[in-house]
SEZA-70410 format. One record per residue (C-alpha): residue in three letters; y, x, z. Coordinates in steps of 0.2 Angstrom, whole numbers, plus 5000, padded with zeros to 4 digits. Layout:
alaYXZ;...
//
This chain:
met500050005000;glu501750074995;lys502850125010;glu504350005013;arg505950085008;ile507350115020;ile509050105011;phe510750125019;his512350055012;cys513850145019;asp515650065017;leu517150165023;asn518250035032;ser519950005025;phe519750165016;tyr521450195008;ala522350135024;ser521250235035;val521550395026;glu523450365026;leu523450335045;leu522650505048;ser524450565045;tyr525250425055;pro524150405071;his525550315080;leu525350165068;lys523450155070;asp523549985080;leu525049915070;pro524949815054;val524949935040;ala524749915021;val524650035007;cys525549984991;gly525950054974;asp527850054976;pro528550024994;glu530350024988;ser530049874976;arg529949694982;his528749664968;gly527549804971;ile525749744976;ile524649774991;leu523249904987;ala522449905004;lys522749855022;asn522049895040;glu521249775052;ala522849735061;ala523649685044;lys522049585040;ala522349485056;phe523949415049;gly523149365033;val523749505022;lys522749515006;thr522449644993;ala523349624976;glu524649504983;thr526449554982;ile527449644995;trp528549504998;gln527149385000;ala526349505013;arg527949515023;arg528149335024;lys526449335033;cys526849485043;pro528749535044;asp528349695054;leu527149755041;tyr527249945039;leu527150005021;leu526450175015;pro526350244998;ala524650274990;his523950454987;his522450444976;asp522150634977;lys521850614996;tyr520650474993;arg519550574981;tyr519550714993;tyr518950615008;ser517750524997;lys516950694993;leu516950745011;ser516050585016;arg514750615003;glu514450785009;ile514050705026;phe512850585018;glu511950725009;arg511450805026;tyr510250655028;thr509550635010;asp509750704993;leu509650524986;val511550464987;glu512250344974;pro514150314975;phe514650134972;gly516550164970;ile517650284979;asp517250214997;glu515450154996;ser513750234994;trp511950194995;leu510750315003;asp508850315002;val508150395018;thr506350335016;his505650505014;thr506850595026;ile506950475041;his505550565050;leu506650725051;phe507850625061;gly506850535074;gly506150395063;asp507350255069;pro508450185055;ala509650105066;ala509850255077;leu510150365061;ala511450245054;asp512350255071;arg512250445071;leu512950445053;arg514450335059;glu514750455073;asp514750605062;met516050515050;lys517150465065;arg517050635073;glu517250745058;leu518450645047;gly519250525058;leu518650375048;thr517450235052;cys516150155041;ser515050005042;val513150035038;gly511949905031;val510049955033;ser508749865023;phe507249875011;asn508349864995;lys510049904989;val510649724988;phe510249675006;ala510849845012;lys512549805004;leu512549635013;gly512149725029;ser513749835028;asp514749675024;tyr513949575038;lys514949655053;lys516549755051;pro517249875056;asp516250025062;ala514549935064;thr512749955060;thr511749795054;val509849795050;ile509149665039;arg507249675039;arg506149575027;glu505749455040;asp507549435044;val508049365027;pro507749175029;ser508749175046;met510149305042;val510349315023;trp509949135016;pro511249045026;leu512649155019;pro513849085005;val513149124988;thr514749224984;asp514249354997;leu512849414986;leu513149564975;phe513849514957;val514049334960;gly515849314953;arg516949174953;ala516349104936;ser514549114941;ala514949034958;ala515848884950;ile514348854939;leu513148864954;glu514248754964;lys514148614951;his512248614954;arg512448614973;ile511848794974;thr513148854988;thr512148974999;ile510949124995;gly509549015002;his509848884989;leu509849014975;ala508249094982;asn507348924982;thr507948874964;pro506648904951;lys507049054941;glu506948964925;asn508248844930;leu509448984934;val509049064917;ala509548904909;leu511248904919;leu511649084918;gly510549174906;lys509849344911;his511149354925;gly510249204933;ala508649294933;gln509449444941;leu510349344954;his508649254959;asp507849424962;tyr509349474972;ala509249324983;thr507349324986;gly507349514990;ala506349554974;glu507749684968;his506949854968;ser508149974958;pro508150154964;val509550244972;arg510150354958;pro511150514964;ala512850544954;gly512550644938;thr510650604936;glu511050494921;pro511950574906;pro513750514904;pro514150414889;lys514850504874;ser515950354869;val516350184875;gly516750044863;asn516949854862;gly516949754846;ser517149574842;thr517049454827;phe518349324832;pro518149134831;arg519449124818;asn520349254807;leu521849344816;arg523549344806;gly525149424810;glu525549564823;glu525549454838;glu523749384835;ile523149554830;arg523949634846;ala523149494856;gly521349534849;val521649724852;gln522149674870;ile520549584874;leu519549734868;ala520649874875;glu520549794893;arg518649794892;val518549974886;ala519750034899;ala518749944913;arg517150024907;leu517950194907;arg518550174925;arg516850114930;tyr516050274922;glu517450374930;met517950444913;lys519450464903;cys519650474884;thr520650594873;thr520350504856;leu520350324851;gln519550244835;val519950074828;ala518949984815;leu519549824807;arg518549714795;ser519249584783;pro518549414779;glu517849494763;phe516949624775;lys517949764770;thr518149894784;val519550014788;ser519250144802;arg520550264809;gln520650374824;lys521950484833;lys522150584849;thr522950494864;glu524550564872;ala523450624887;pro521750584894;thr521750404899;asn520750254905;val522350134905;ser522249974894;arg524049974890;glu523950154883;leu522450104873;ile523349954866;arg524850054861;thr523750194852;ala522750054843;met524249964837;glu525050134830;leu523450154821;ile523349984814;glu525249984809;asn524850134798;cys523250064789;trp523449874789;ser524649744783;trp525149624796;ser524949484783;ala523149524780;pro521849424790;val520749514802;arg518949454804;ala518349584817;ile519049734827;thr518149874836;ile518949994848;thr518050154853;ala518550274866;gln517950454861;gly518150634868;leu517750574885;leu518050684900;pro517650654919;glu519150594929;asp519150754940;gln519250864924;ala520450754915;gly521850784927;asp521950964922;gln522450914905;met523950814910;asp525550844900;leu526550954912;phe528150934901;ala528150744903;pro528050714922;gln528850544921;ala527450484908;ser526150554920;ala526850454935;arg526950294925;arg525150324919;glu524550354937;lys525450194943;gln524750084929;glu522950154933;lys523150114951;leu523649934946;glu522149914934;arg520949984947;thr521549854959;met521249724946;asp519549784943;gln519049764961;ile519749584962;arg518849534946;ala517249614952;arg517249504968;tyr518149344961;gly517849344943;arg518849404927;asp519949244927;met520649284945;ile521949404939;arg522849434923;phe524349524916;ala525749384913;ser526349404895;arg526449304879;glu525149424872;thr523949384886;asp524149194883;thr523849224864;ala522249334869;arg521549184879;glu521849064865;ile520949184853;ala519549204865;gly519349014866;glu519849004884;arg521148874882;pro522248784868;arg523848874864;lys525448794869;asn526648734855;lys528248824853;glu529248684860;glu528148694876;glu528448874879;pro529748914892;
//
């Protein structure tokens, strides 16, 4: 019989805020938020500490909204180089206990200690507590650790009790601990999936587990089968250390649109849809591109393809849109209809290497790029938890893109503000 796995999920608590507070210990017990632009009333909240959470301060809301809830909120600027540094240090601590450490974002990691637990006393909960103490003593950071027999329930465990806690979910605990939880607590149940499930009265993880898999496939396709495995505990994917899979050589997205695109506005809207997807995938892979290729296809199936270097290594959608539109302007007539577009990011570099190639003679452009990247990363986090429709850029191009994608009818001109 195969040995039951022992998987940890370690989540550094209020990571951005906790790292910033290392420099401001006197603010530790006061409400603090990290934001992109503390001088702007229109900046957004990137992270907050537990004291700010108690006032209802939320990630991605504007500073003025947060201060309406908490007038005494202290605002600190973000320093992403610090977060990468402390993320690296935390993973070095994890690697003392196992060589199987899989990062899940900058502040979360899975650990498989199945084959090393005997070296540390054999008690998973005690080892998790020891790891938390190491983190607190050496880095001044706290983390919550979920302990279970697979990655999905280990992640549920780290979310179960925060901050600075260990939660063990054994196989026999699943019906009593896991199944009563809201279905939205399950990994990769986004807002769109949750809305479909709710229509069919599937509102808890238990409801999901006890729904026939074929019914979920009918509702959600392959994703339904995956969620059923997650809810029942059948998920068994391995913990994969960073770097064990070869990085992609290119990242692309293409689409044949429901109708031909005509004119600069509609073509730009089509480019926006694809560029946002490509940029999000680059950030997920922790890569940046140095070259962008655009291919356009006419209704007669004639294809034109062009590529060019980006101004600097990037994974920001707005820069991809700008570069793509420059390419299109030089090879396509705005009056010619477009049946399909493909955008491909090439010349990929790991993020930690891409920084070395920034344009030292354009510091303002670099600062704008970094600010936009921070914003888009925050949007990634919100969309991953609540669904893609939860947050969007507000613009005429975004409205046109939604109409092209078939998400809603376009307003008539007289209806536009």
